[in-house]
C-alpha positions as CSV (number, residue, x, y, z in Angstrom):
1,X,0.0,0.0,0.0
2,X,2.8,2.4,0.9
3,X,4.5,1.7,-2.4
4,X,1.3,2.4,-4.3
5,X,0.8,5.7,-2.5
6,X,4.4,6.6,-3.3
7,X,3.9,5.9,-7.0
8,X,0.7,8.0,-7.0
9,X,2.6,10.9,-5.5
10,X,5.3,10.6,-8.1
11,X,2.6,10.5,-10.9
12,X,1.1,13.7,-9.6
13,X,4.4,15.4,-9.3
14,X,5.5,14.4,-12.8
15,X,2.2,15.5,-14.4
16,X,2.1,18.8,-12.5
17,X,5.7,19.6,-13.3
18,X,5.2,18.9,-17.0
19,X,2.3,21.4,-17.1
20,X,3.9,24.0,-14.8
21,X,7.2,24.0,-16.7
22,X,5.5,26.5,-19.1
23,X,5.9,29.1,-16.4
24,X,9.7,28.8,-16.5
25,X,10.0,28.6,-20.3
26,X,10.3,32.3,-20.7
27,X,13.1,32.4,-18.1
28,X,15.0,29.8,-20.1
29,X,14.6,31.8,-23.2
30,X,15.8,34.9,-21.4
31,X,18.9,33.0,-20.2
32,X,19.7,32.4,-23.9
33,X,19.4,36.1,-24.6
34,X,16.3,35.8,-26.7
35,X,12.7,37.0,-26.3
36,X,11.6,33.8,-28.0
37,X,10.3,31.2,-25.6
38,X,9.1,27.6,-25.6
39,X,5.7,26.9,-24.3
40,X,4.2,23.5,-23.5
41,X,0.8,22.7,-24.8
42,X,-1.8,21.1,-22.4
43,X,-1.9,18.0,-24.5
44,X,1.8,17.5,-24.6
45,X,4.6,18.7,-26.9
46,X,5.6,22.2,-27.2
47,X,5.4,25.2,-29.5
48,X,7.3,28.4,-29.9
49,X,6.0,31.8,-28.9
50,X,7.1,35.3,-28.3
51,X,6.5,35.8,-24.6
52,X,3.5,36.9,-22.7
53,X,0.8,38.9,-24.5
54,X,1.5,42.2,-22.7
55,X,5.0,42.3,-24.4
56,X,3.3,43.0,-27.7
57,X,2.3,46.5,-26.6
58,X,5.7,47.8,-25.5
59,X,8.8,48.9,-27.3
60,X,11.7,46.7,-28.1
61,X,13.7,48.5,-25.4
62,X,11.0,47.7,-22.9
63,X,11.1,44.1,-23.9
64,X,14.8,43.9,-23.5
65,X,14.4,45.5,-20.0
66,X,11.8,42.8,-19.2
67,X,14.1,40.0,-20.2
68,X,17.0,41.5,-18.3
69,X,14.9,41.1,-15.2
70,X,14.3,37.5,-15.9
71,X,18.0,37.0,-16.5
72,X,18.9,38.3,-13.1
73,X,19.5,35.1,-11.2
74,X,20.3,37.0,-8.0
75,X,16.6,37.8,-7.5
76,X,14.2,35.6,-5.6
77,X,10.9,34.7,-7.3
78,X,9.1,37.2,-5.2
79,X,11.6,39.9,-6.0
80,X,11.4,39.2,-9.7
81,X,7.6,39.5,-9.6
82,X,7.9,42.8,-7.9
83,X,10.4,44.0,-10.5
84,X,8.1,43.0,-13.3
85,X,5.2,44.8,-11.7
86,X,7.3,48.0,-11.4
87,X,8.4,47.4,-15.0
88,X,4.7,47.1,-16.2
89,X,3.8,50.4,-14.4
90,X,6.7,52.2,-16.1
91,X,5.5,51.1,-19.5
92,X,1.8,51.4,-19.0
93,X,0.8,47.7,-19.2
94,X,0.1,47.0,-15.5
95,X,-3.5,46.2,-16.3
96,X,-2.5,43.7,-18.9
97,X,0.0,42.1,-16.6
98,X,-2.6,41.8,-13.8
99,X,-5.1,40.1,-16.2
100,X,-2.4,37.8,-17.5
101,X,-1.5,36.8,-13.9
102,X,-5.1,36.1,-13.0
103,X,-5.5,33.9,-16.0
104,X,-2.3,32.0,-15.1
105,X,-3.5,31.5,-11.6
106,X,-6.9,30.1,-12.8
107,X,-5.1,27.7,-15.2
108,X,-2.9,26.5,-12.4
109,X,-5.8,25.9,-10.0
110,X,-7.8,24.1,-12.7
111,X,-4.7,21.9,-13.5
112,X,-4.2,20.9,-9.9
113,X,-7.9,20.1,-9.5
114,X,-7.7,17.9,-12.6
115,X,-4.6,16.1,-11.2
116,X,-6.3,15.5,-7.9
117,X,-9.3,14.0,-9.7
118,X,-7.1,11.8,-11.9
119,X,-5.2,10.4,-8.9
120,X,-8.5,9.6,-7.2
121,X,-9.6,7.3,-10.1
122,X,-6.2,6.0,-11.1
123,X,-6.4,2.8,-9.0
124,X,-9.6,1.9,-10.9
125,X,-7.8,2.5,-14.2
126,X,-4.9,0.3,-13.3
127,X,-7.3,-2.5,-12.2
128,X,-9.1,-2.4,-15.5
129,X,-5.8,-2.5,-17.4
130,X,-4.6,-5.4,-15.5
131,X,-7.8,-7.3,-16.0
132,X,-7.2,-7.1,-19.8
133,X,-3.5,-8.0,-19.4
134,X,-4.3,-11.0,-17.2
135,X,-7.0,-12.4,-19.5
136,X,-5.4,-15.3,-21.4
137,X,-8.6,-16.3,-23.3
138,X,-7.6,-13.9,-26.1
139,X,-5.0,-13.5,-28.7
140,X,-2.3,-10.9,-28.4
141,X,-4.0,-9.0,-31.2
142,X,-7.3,-9.0,-29.2
143,X,-5.4,-7.9,-26.1
144,X,-3.8,-5.1,-28.1
145,X,-7.1,-3.9,-29.3
146,X,-8.8,-4.1,-25.9
147,X,-6.0,-2.0,-24.4
148,X,-6.3,0.5,-27.2
149,X,-10.1,0.7,-26.7
150,X,-9.5,1.2,-23.0
151,X,-7.1,4.1,-23.6
152,X,-9.6,5.7,-26.0
153,X,-12.1,6.1,-23.1
154,X,-9.8,8.5,-21.3
155,X,-6.3,8.9,-22.8
156,X,-4.9,11.0,-20.0
157,X,-6.1,8.6,-17.3
158,X,-5.0,5.4,-19.0
159,X,-1.6,6.9,-20.1
160,X,-0.9,7.5,-16.5
161,X,-2.0,3.9,-15.7
162,X,0.4,2.7,-18.4
163,X,3.2,4.7,-16.9
164,X,2.8,2.9,-13.6
165,X,2.6,-0.5,-15.3
166,X,5.8,0.2,-17.3
167,X,7.6,1.6,-14.2
168,X,7.1,-1.6,-12.2
169,X,7.4,-4.0,-15.2
170,X,10.9,-2.8,-15.9
171,X,11.9,-3.4,-12.3
172,X,10.3,-6.8,-11.9
173,X,11.1,-8.2,-15.4
174,X,14.7,-7.1,-15.7
175,X,14.2,-4.0,-17.7
176,X,14.7,-4.4,-21.5
177,X,17.3,-7.1,-21.1
178,X,17.0,-10.8,-20.4
179,X,16.9,-13.7,-22.9
180,X,13.6,-15.1,-24.1
181,X,12.2,-17.1,-27.0
182,X,9.6,-14.5,-27.9
183,X,10.5,-10.9,-28.8
184,X,14.2,-11.4,-28.7
185,X,16.0,-9.6,-25.8
186,X,12.8,-8.7,-24.0
187,X,12.0,-12.3,-22.9
188,X,8.6,-13.8,-22.1
189,X,8.0,-11.6,-19.2
190,X,7.7,-8.5,-21.4
191,X,5.2,-9.9,-23.9
192,X,2.0,-8.6,-22.3
193,X,3.5,-5.2,-21.5
194,X,4.7,-4.8,-25.1
195,X,1.2,-5.0,-26.4
196,X,0.3,-2.0,-24.3
197,X,3.4,-0.2,-25.5
198,X,2.2,-0.7,-29.1
199,X,-1.1,0.8,-28.0
200,X,0.7,3.9,-27.0
201,X,2.2,4.3,-30.5
202,X,-1.2,3.9,-32.0
203,X,-2.6,6.6,-29.7
204,X,0.1,9.0,-30.8
205,X,-0.9,8.5,-34.4
206,X,-4.4,9.5,-33.5
């Protein structure tokens, strides 16, 4: 039980970190001396942007001043926020900055609520996945399709369930190594897990 709770905590931290990394993307861009940033889309992956929307309404000099604040590694997060508020007041975009911050706060709160909900139903998802994997009255092709159909019901939920399955499968079955008659180096212990991995590839194509 304690191991399961630990894994759920890790899942929550990983998902939250992946989403919240967008907040630090503009700082990374600033460290590279460029106003161009990388933003992470909610569904995964990333796209390139040009910083927060309020930067569109200031001069180039003001934008460079803004990024110089982000590059100042001596500032704490709170100090950096205060510097940015002062910068916005100097350049007449304090209202746009406030609106942007409110929207970001709402997005963060919604994200954390969604993660809490996902974690509450994750044990059920893992159980359903294992029921399919443990069913030997089916071919591997049928198992593959059943897992794919299960993932289609709620991709985010069952991708998280697959992450847990893969995490422990690599530990208990010797990782990707080990001899075996089926599947080459994966060995027989990996056969059922591999069908779920194929399902992941199919989902990415969708």
